[in-house]
N, C-alpha and C positions, 0 to 999 in steps of 0.2 A: 671177491678178487681183491688182493691188496694193491693199492695204488702207489706207484713211485712218485716221489716229490720232484717237480721240475722247478728250478729257480728262474725267476723272471728278472732279467737284467735290462733296465730301461736306460736308453742313451738319447732320449729326446733332447736333453740339455747339452749334449755334446754333438753327436752325429746329426740329430734332428736340426739343431741350430745352424749346422753347416749348409743347410739348404739356402741357396742365394735369396736374400731378402727376408730370411726368417729370424734375424737377430732379435733377441729378447733383451729387455732392460734388466738391471740387477734385481729390482723388486719383483719383476715377472718371473725370473728364474727361481727366486726364493718361494714364490707362491706355487709354482708348478711342482717344485721339489717337495713342498709340504703336502700337496695333494697326492703325489706319487707315494710318499711315505705312508699316508693315511690309508691308501687303497691296498697296501700290502706288498708293494714292489720289494723284492729281496735286495737288489743292488741298484743303486742310482749312480750312473756315470754323470757326474755333475759338471764336467767340463774338461778343458785342456789347459791346466794351470800355467804352462809356459807361454801360451799363445798371447796373453795380454795381462796387464795388471787387473783389468776388470774381470777377466775369467778367473784369475787367482783369488780375488776377493769373493767372488760368487761361490766358488768351490769351498773356500775356507768357511764361509758363513753357513753354507748348507751343511757342511761336516759338523759344525758345532750345534746346529739346530736339530738335526735328524734324531728321531726318537727310536726308530726300529730298523730302518734300512742300513745296509752297508753302503758307505759313500766312497766312490771310486773316482780317481782322476786318471787321465790319459797321459802317457809319456813316450816319446820316441826312445830309441835304443842308444841313449847317451846319458852320462852321469848328471849333466846339468838339468835335463828334463826330469829325470827321476828324482833328483833332490828337490826340485821345485814342486813336483807333484806331492812328495811326502810332506813338505811344509804345509801344503794346502789341506791335506786330508788327515793329518796326524792327530787332530783333536776330535775326530769322529769317535762315536761309541764303537764303531766297527769300520776301520779304514781299509782301503784296498788300493794298490798301485797296479795299473794296467799299462804294460809296456809292449811295444810292437815294432816289427821291422818287415819290410816287403821281401818275400823269399822267392818269388817266381823269377824266371830269367829276365823278364821285362823290368821288374823292380830291383833286381840285383845290379842291373846295369846303371841305375841312377847314381848310387854312391861309388860305382866302379869297384865293387868288392868281389873277390873270388869266393867260392863256396867255403873254403877253409877260413878265410878272413871273416866272413859273415858268421860262421859257426862260432868263432872265438868271441866275436862281439856279443852274440846272443848269450853265451856262457857268462861273460863278464858283467853284462848289464842286468841280467836276471839275478845273478848272485848279489850284485850291489843292491838291487831292489829288495831282495829277501833279507839282507842284513838290516834294512830299515824297517821292513813291515812283514809280518807273518803271513799276510794275505796278498799274494802276487798272482796276477793274471798275465799270461803271455799270448800274443797273437802273431802268427806268421801271415802278414797281409798278402792277399791274393793267393791264399793257400790252395784254392781249387785249380789254379793253373801252375802250381809248383810241381816239379818232378816228384813222383812218389818216393823214390829212395832218399832224395834230399829232404823232403818234408818229414819223413819218418826219423831221419837223422837229427834234424834240428828240434823236433818235438821231444825226442829223448834227451837232448842236451838241456833244454829248458826245464824238463822235469828234474833232472839230476841237479840243476843249479838252484832249484827250490821253488819253482812255479807250482802253485796249488790249483790253478785253473788253466786249462789249455783251450783257447778259443780258436776255432777253425773258420775264418771268414771267407765267404764267397763275395769278395770285395766288389766285383763288377757284375754280379747277378748272372753269371755264366753257366752255372751248373744246373742239373736237373735232379728231381727228387730221388730217383734211384741211385744216382751218383753221390748225392749228399749222404744218404744212409750208408752206402757201402764204404765211403771214405772214413766216416766216424767208426764204423764197425771194424774196419781193418786196422785203424790206428790203435784202438783199444786192444785188439787181439795180438798185434805184432810188435808194438813198441814197449820195451822194458819199462816197468814202473807206471804204465798207463792206468793200471787198476787202482792206483793210490791217489789219482787226481780227478777232478771234475772236467769233463769235456763240454765245451760250449759251442754254439753255432751263431754266426752273425751273417745274415743273408740280405742281399740287396735285390731290388725288384725290377731290374732292367728288362727281364723277359717275363715279368708278371708271375714269377714262381717263388717269391720270397717266403711266403707263409707255408706253401707246400714243402719247400726245401727245409725249413726249420722243423716242421713236424716230422719229416722223414728222418732228419738227423736225430731227433729224440727216439724214434724207432730204432735207429742204429746204435743208441747208447748215450747220446748227449743228454745231460741233465741240467743244462742252463741254456735258455734262449735269450739272445740279445734282440731288442725290439724298440720301437718308438710308438708314442701315441699318434694315431692317425697314419702310421707308416711314414712319418716325416723323415726326410734325410736326403743325402746326396743324390743327384740326378732323379731317378724314378722312385727313390725312397727305400725304406727298410721293411723288414717284417713288421706288421702292425700288432702292437700288444693286444688290442681288443680281438683281433682275429685268432691268434694262437690260443689265447685264454679261453675264448668261447668255443673254439673247435675242440679243445681238450675237455671242456665241460659237457658239451652236447654229445660228443662221440666217445664218451667214457667206456662204451661197450667194446670198442675195438682199440682204443688208446687209453689204457688204465693208468693215467697219470693225473696228478692234481697240482694246483698252484695255490698260493696263499692270497690270491687277489680277491678283493671284494668287488665283484662284477657290477654291483649296483652303483658304483661310483664311476663307471666307464663313461657314460654319456656326459656327465658334468665335466670331467677333465678333458674329454675330446673337444667339447665346445670351447673350453677355456684356452686350450692350446691353439685351436683354430683362430681364436681372437687375437692372442698375443703374438702369434707367429705371422699373422696375415695370410695364412694358407687355408682358405675355406675347404671344407670337406665336400667332395663330389657327391651329388644327390644319391647315386646308386652305390656308394661305398658300403662294403659289408659291415654289418653291425651298427655303425654310427652314422651312416648316410641318411639324409632326409627321407628317402624312399625305402629304407631297409625294413620298415614295418608298415608300409603303406600299400594299399590294394585298391586299384581302380577298375580292374576287369570285373564285369558283372558276375562271371562264374566264381571268381575268387571272393568277391564281396559276399555273395550268397553263402559260400562255404564258410567264410569267417564268421558270419552272423550265426550260423548253426553250430560250428565247432572251430575254434581258432586253430586247433592243431592240424586242420586240413591243409593250411598253407603257411604255417609258421612253425619252425623247428625249435624256437626258443621264445620265451615270453618277453615282451618289451620291458616289463618290470625288472627282469633280471639284469638289465644294463642301465637301469635308472630312468626309464621312460614311464609316463603315466599310463600309456596304453597304445593300442593299435590305431592307425589312421585309415579311414576309408574315404579317400578323396573322390569326389564326384566328377566324372568327365564323360567323354563320348563312349567309353567302354563300360560304364556302370549300368547296372540292371535295376529292375523295379524293387527288388528286395532292399538294396542299399538306399534307394531314394525314399522308400516308405519308412525305413528306420530313421533316416535323417529328419524327415518331416515330422515324425513322431517326437523326436528330440526337441524339435522347434515348437511343439505344442499343437500339431495338426494331425488329426486322425481322419484319413480319407477313405471313403468307400472305394471299392474296386473300380467302378466306372470313373470316379473323380481322379483316382490315381492314374488310370490309363490316359486320360486327357492331359494331365500335367506331364506325364512321362513322355508323350509325343512331343510336347513343346520343349521339355527339358533336353531331349536328344537333339532337337533342332538347334537349340542354343549351344549345347556342348560341342556340336560340329563347327560352330562359328567362333568360339573363344576357348582359350586354354584353361582359364581359371574360372570356376563356377563358385560364386560367392553365396553366402546365406541370403543376402538381399536379392540376388538374382532369382532364387527360389521363391522369395516373397513376391517378387514381381510376377512370376509365372502363376502363382496362386491367385493373385488379385487383378491380373491384367484385364479380365473380362467384367470386373465390377466397375460401376460408375461412382464418381465423386470421391475416390480414394484420396486424391491430392487435396488436403484441406488448405494447404498453403500454395499460393501461386504468385510469381513475380509479375507485377503489372508494368512497373517502370523503375528505372534506376538512373540517377545522375550523380556523378562523383566529381569532386573538386580536389585536385592534388597538385603537388609541386614542391618547390624548395621552401616555401613559407607555409606554415601550418596554421591551425590544425587541418588535416585532411577531413573532408566532409562527404557524407553520403545522404542523398535525398531519395527516399524510397517509398513506393506504393505497393503494398501487398494485398492480395485478395485472401481473406481468411474466412473459411466457411461461407463463401459467397459474398462477403462484405468487404469493400475496399477501405483500407486504413493507410495512413501516411505518417511519416516521421522524418526528422533530420538528425543524424548522429555523427559524431566525430570519432577518430581513432588514430592509432599509430600507423598510418599508411592507408591507402584506399581500400584494401581488402579488409583490414581490421575495422575500419569505419562501416563498411558494408555489413559485416557480420554483427556489429553492434546495433545497426539499424534493425536487423531481423530480430535480435533479442529484445529490442525495445518494443517492437510491434507484437511479438509472440514470445512471452516469457517462458523459459524452459530451463531445466537443470542438466541438459546434455553437455558432455565435455568433449571438446575437439581433440581427437587423438592423432589425426594425420591430416596434413594439407599438402598436396603435391600438384605441381603444374608440369605438363609435358607438351611440347610443341608437336603437332601432327605433321606439319610440313616445314620447309625452310623458308626464310625470308621474314621481313617485318610484318607482313600480312598473314603470317601463319595462324592457323586455327589452333587454339590452346585447349587441351583437355585437362580439366581440373578434377582431381579426386579428393574427396573429403571423407574422413572416417570419424564417427561420433559414438560415444558410449553414454548410456543412461541406465543406472540400476542393473548393470550386468548385461543389458541388451546392447548389441553393437550393430551399426548399420553404416553402409557406405553410400555416398552420393556421387554422381559423376555427370559432368556436362561439358560440352565443347562449344566454343565461340571464338570469333576473331578478336573479341574484347575479353581479355583475361579476367577483368573484374566482374563482368557479366557472367562469364562461365563459373566464376567462384561463387557468386550469389546463387546461381541455379543449382550448383552441386550441393551447397550448404542446405538450401531449402529442400532439395531432393532427399538428402539424408534425414532431415527432420521428418518429412512425410513418412519415410519408411519406419522411423522410430515410433511414430504415432500408430502406424499399422501394427507394429509389434506389441504396443501396449494393449491393443484391442484383441489381437489374435492369439497371443501367447497364452498357453494354458497355465494355471497356477503351478508353480514349482518347476516350470520348464523354461526359464529365461534362457534365451540364446546367448551363449558366452563365447562363441567362436566367430571370427569374421568370415572365414572361408574354409573350404575343404582342402585348399592348398594355401600355403603361406603366401601372403601378399608380398 
């Protein structure tokens, strides 16, 4: 079956950046544009050049840097906007002007134009844009709430004036998939000249149907989808690039369309856009969410261990992930627990596994996140003498005059040893004292303090994460004295690393801190 080509028009840098609080710096825009170009986006709407001097500079530089993608700028239906847009994109290898006007009754009322006056403006502005640029896109904003007769009329006017792409926006996310397909299909069938242009769709997600509406529009004859990375955009956002691209790839059996997107770059750009925009991706977001390739249910985990296709319709590698995640929680089963323990270097007999599994289930019912060292504790909790290091006493001197000093007594393998150490603050002095008494090469990766209750007498919970030769362990302790809690957490982590040294099988160093991101 021959596959039709669907163009991907990304507007992350224009519509996506319009999300309140999602403004990107100049350098961030250039970085995202380069990533979009490299992943194979056909058209990049780089910004709204008339909006600000910064937007103009960004669009201009992106236009000059782009290697493959067409670079597009947005312009309202007036000569000043269009001229400014052309100045910004004209140095691109492939430039495009995108001009628009609101055509629904609600939007016509804003400039107080009659239907005839608006039709004349559309003709004049599209003509002006085409005189500047051979590649002109025109959009009737709020098309899905525009009267059919008038929509057909202005689309014909735009085509005759020289538009090469007609974009039909569902500006407020109002339409449904069947309507989206029918509208495109009817425009192509009934508007003179429609067969000579590309029809596009731009769908918002106010009712959660943006991706479905975009795919339906393609079924109706649209050959360009406007979208953003992570679905970023006004209000509830836009069609998400990753969703439409992967839907077309996975369901090629019923939607014989292809894009030029390198899907292996999806996860990298998704995470970068989330970082620079300040809009984190929800955990259960399709394709790029943290849980998109994670399985906690015991039934699901057992199936995944036997054949990944039982519960995954695409490979995580296809979007740039290293592999599937099997987070352990209260829904996990014996198969997943056995597999993880094996990765950690522990081969358990059935009766041993059953014993650990009972305790694991009890623990999982009490906490949301099950860490590797939680499993280590379950495996060793019935053994005696596991804690080689124990804090016997600690006295700290701190204040405005330094150096801060820690006087410590540790029990190491049953023998008390003492020292005095200084540091940059009481916690640093305390950790230096531990190092002086028990030399080690572990590196402190995380130190975090949380108050359990309110008030100056609150109990502090301290978490410490340490790494040694690829092995990672956490230690945690609570005390009304934050420095004491810090010392105990640090020593706790060291004890667990020592257990790892002894218990880990050759070639099976534990390299993950938890089954869920901490």
